[in-house]
C-alpha positions as CSV (number, residue, x, y, z in Angstrom):
1,M,0.0,0.0,0.0
2,A,2.8,2.4,0.8
3,R,4.4,1.7,-2.6
4,L,1.1,2.5,-4.3
5,T,0.6,5.7,-2.4
6,G,4.2,6.7,-3.2
7,T,3.5,6.1,-6.9
8,F,0.3,8.2,-6.7
9,L,2.2,11.0,-5.0
10,W,4.9,11.0,-7.6
11,Q,2.4,11.1,-10.5
12,F,0.5,13.9,-8.7
13,A,3.7,15.9,-8.4
14,R,4.4,15.4,-12.1
15,S,0.8,16.2,-13.3
16,P,-1.5,17.5,-10.5
17,F,-4.3,18.6,-12.8
18,A,-4.6,15.1,-14.4
19,T,-4.2,13.2,-11.2
20,G,-6.5,15.4,-9.1
21,S,-5.7,14.2,-5.6
22,L,-2.7,13.7,-3.3
23,V,-3.7,10.2,-2.3
24,P,-5.6,7.3,-3.9
25,S,-9.3,6.7,-3.3
26,S,-10.1,4.8,-0.1
27,R,-11.7,1.3,-0.1
28,W,-14.8,2.9,1.5
29,L,-15.2,5.3,-1.4
30,A,-14.4,2.6,-3.9
31,T,-17.0,0.2,-2.4
32,E,-19.7,2.9,-2.5
33,T,-18.9,3.9,-6.1
34,V,-19.1,0.3,-7.5
35,T,-22.6,-0.3,-6.2
36,A,-23.7,1.1,-9.5
37,I,-22.6,-2.2,-11.1
38,P,-25.3,-4.8,-11.5
39,S,-25.0,-7.6,-9.0
40,K,-26.2,-10.2,-11.5
41,G,-25.6,-11.1,-15.1
42,Q,-22.6,-10.5,-17.4
43,P,-22.2,-6.7,-17.4
44,L,-19.7,-4.8,-19.5
45,V,-18.0,-2.3,-17.1
46,V,-15.8,0.5,-18.1
47,E,-13.5,2.2,-15.6
48,L,-12.2,5.7,-16.4
49,G,-9.0,6.8,-14.7
50,P,-8.1,3.8,-12.5
51,G,-5.0,5.4,-11.1
52,T,-3.3,2.9,-8.8
53,G,-6.3,0.6,-8.7
54,A,-8.4,1.2,-5.6
55,I,-11.7,1.3,-7.6
56,T,-10.3,-1.4,-10.0
57,Q,-10.0,-3.8,-7.1
58,A,-13.6,-3.0,-5.9
59,I,-14.9,-3.5,-9.4
60,Q,-13.2,-6.9,-9.6
61,S,-14.6,-7.9,-6.3
62,R,-18.1,-6.8,-7.3
63,L,-17.9,-8.7,-10.6
64,A,-16.4,-11.8,-9.0
65,G,-15.5,-13.2,-12.4
66,R,-18.6,-12.1,-14.3
67,G,-18.8,-9.9,-17.4
68,N,-15.9,-7.8,-18.8
69,H,-13.9,-5.0,-17.2
70,L,-12.2,-2.4,-19.5
71,A,-10.0,0.2,-17.8
72,V,-9.0,3.4,-19.7
73,E,-6.0,5.2,-18.2
74,L,-4.2,8.2,-19.8
75,N,-1.2,8.0,-17.6
76,P,1.2,5.3,-19.0
77,R,2.7,4.6,-15.6
78,F,-0.7,4.0,-14.0
79,A,-1.8,1.9,-17.0
80,E,1.3,-0.4,-16.6
81,L,0.6,-0.7,-12.9
82,I,-3.1,-1.7,-13.4
83,E,-2.1,-4.2,-16.1
84,S,0.4,-5.9,-13.8
85,R,-1.8,-5.9,-10.7
86,F,-5.0,-7.0,-12.4
87,P,-4.4,-9.5,-15.2
88,A,-8.2,-10.0,-15.7
89,V,-8.7,-6.4,-16.6
90,D,-8.4,-5.2,-20.2
91,V,-6.3,-2.0,-19.8
92,V,-5.9,0.6,-22.5
93,N,-3.5,3.6,-22.3
94,A,-5.7,6.2,-24.0
95,D,-7.8,9.3,-23.7
96,A,-11.2,8.6,-22.2
97,A,-12.7,11.0,-24.8
98,R,-12.1,8.2,-27.3
99,L,-14.3,5.8,-25.3
100,P,-16.8,4.9,-28.0
101,E,-14.0,4.1,-30.4
102,L,-12.1,2.1,-27.8
103,V,-15.2,0.0,-26.9
104,R,-15.9,-0.7,-30.6
105,S,-12.3,-1.7,-31.3
106,R,-12.6,-4.5,-28.7
107,G,-15.7,-5.9,-30.3
108,F,-18.0,-4.8,-27.4
109,G,-21.5,-3.3,-27.7
110,Q,-23.0,-0.8,-25.5
111,V,-21.6,-0.4,-22.0
112,D,-23.8,-1.4,-18.9
113,T,-21.9,0.7,-16.3
114,I,-19.2,3.3,-16.4
115,V,-17.3,4.0,-13.2
116,S,-15.1,7.1,-13.2
117,G,-12.2,8.2,-11.0
118,L,-11.5,11.2,-13.1
119,P,-10.9,14.6,-11.4
120,W,-13.9,16.4,-13.0
121,A,-13.4,19.6,-10.9
122,M,-9.9,20.0,-12.3
123,F,-11.1,20.0,-15.9
124,S,-12.0,22.8,-18.3
125,E,-15.5,23.2,-19.6
126,E,-14.4,21.8,-23.0
127,L,-12.8,18.7,-21.5
128,Q,-15.8,18.0,-19.2
129,D,-18.1,18.2,-22.2
130,S,-16.0,16.0,-24.4
131,L,-15.7,13.3,-21.7
132,L,-19.4,13.4,-20.8
133,E,-20.3,13.1,-24.5
134,A,-18.0,10.0,-24.7
135,V,-19.7,8.5,-21.6
136,V,-23.3,9.0,-22.9
137,A,-22.5,7.8,-26.4
138,S,-21.0,4.6,-25.0
139,L,-23.7,3.6,-22.5
140,A,-26.7,1.4,-23.1
141,P,-30.1,3.2,-22.9
142,D,-30.6,1.8,-19.4
143,G,-26.9,2.1,-18.5
144,G,-25.5,3.7,-15.4
145,F,-22.6,6.1,-14.6
146,A,-21.0,6.6,-11.2
147,T,-18.3,9.1,-10.2
148,F,-17.3,11.0,-7.1
149,A,-16.6,14.6,-6.0
150,Y,-14.6,15.9,-3.1
151,L,-16.7,17.7,-0.5
152,H,-14.3,20.6,-0.1
153,A,-14.4,21.4,-3.8
154,L,-18.2,21.3,-4.4
155,W,-18.5,25.1,-4.4
156,T,-15.9,25.7,-7.1
157,P,-17.2,26.8,-10.6
158,P,-15.8,23.7,-12.4
159,A,-17.5,21.4,-9.8
160,R,-20.8,23.3,-10.1
161,R,-20.6,23.2,-13.9
162,F,-20.0,19.5,-13.9
163,R,-23.1,18.9,-11.8
164,E,-25.1,20.9,-14.3
165,R,-23.7,19.0,-17.2
166,L,-24.3,15.7,-15.5
167,R,-28.0,16.5,-14.9
168,A,-28.3,17.7,-18.5
169,S,-26.8,14.4,-19.7
170,F,-28.9,11.9,-17.8
171,D,-32.6,11.6,-16.9
172,E,-31.8,10.5,-13.4
173,V,-29.0,11.7,-11.1
174,V,-28.8,10.7,-7.4
175,V,-26.3,11.9,-4.9
176,G,-25.1,9.3,-2.5
177,G,-24.1,9.9,1.1
178,T,-20.8,11.5,2.1
179,V,-18.0,9.0,2.5
180,W,-16.3,10.7,5.6
181,R,-13.6,8.0,5.9
182,N,-12.1,9.0,2.5
183,V,-9.3,11.5,2.5
184,P,-10.6,14.1,1.6
185,P,-14.3,13.3,2.3
186,A,-16.2,12.7,-0.9
187,L,-19.7,11.9,-2.2
188,V,-20.8,9.8,-5.1
189,Y,-23.0,10.7,-8.1
190,F,-25.1,7.9,-9.6
191,A,-26.6,8.7,-13.0
192,R,-28.9,6.6,-15.2
193,Q,-30.6,6.7,-18.6
194,P,-28.3,8.8,-20.7
195,R,-29.8,11.4,-23.0
196,I,-27.9,10.4,-26.2
197,P,-28.1,12.8,-29.1
198,A,-28.6,10.9,-32.4
199,N,-25.3,12.1,-33.8
200,L,-23.4,10.6,-30.8
201,Q,-25.0,7.2,-30.7
202,M,-22.6,4.2,-31.3
203,A,-22.9,2.5,-34.6
């Protein structure tokens, strides 16, 4: 665990706006976030920004050998780490804005659940929009999306803008309880039924 935290800190120092936090997500936050994944069947789950793997591990535990798990990580060091720690996970070192293309290239159809560890409050308006467009274009009509936000940053303009974009992109958005044991404390957004413009639907 100390080695993983050290890796996370080093990557944060190199690229703070892409990493978004000084420490990895806690197991309590990870467990809360992955409740969006169906408990039965063979779901296709996509993870955005797995970092050092806290949520990756929770997804694997939730799936327990079911379905497929695709992890999309922009940072090559993190991508290598996830690939070595979780052999059952299909890891791709790429921009999450290319998600529809990445899903198609692997022969998958629409995604059942997308779980994101991306630091939305650190992103520009344009990047938030392009990433959310990729999310809604990749999800099945009844698909779900889960991500989290840090409590201390909820008042910032990028965080408020993300909430507005999220509610505009989905028919249903539910805010989970605060995970106080995470550092820093965070809450989880659960969104369902993406509003997919015709020009963004996957072929």
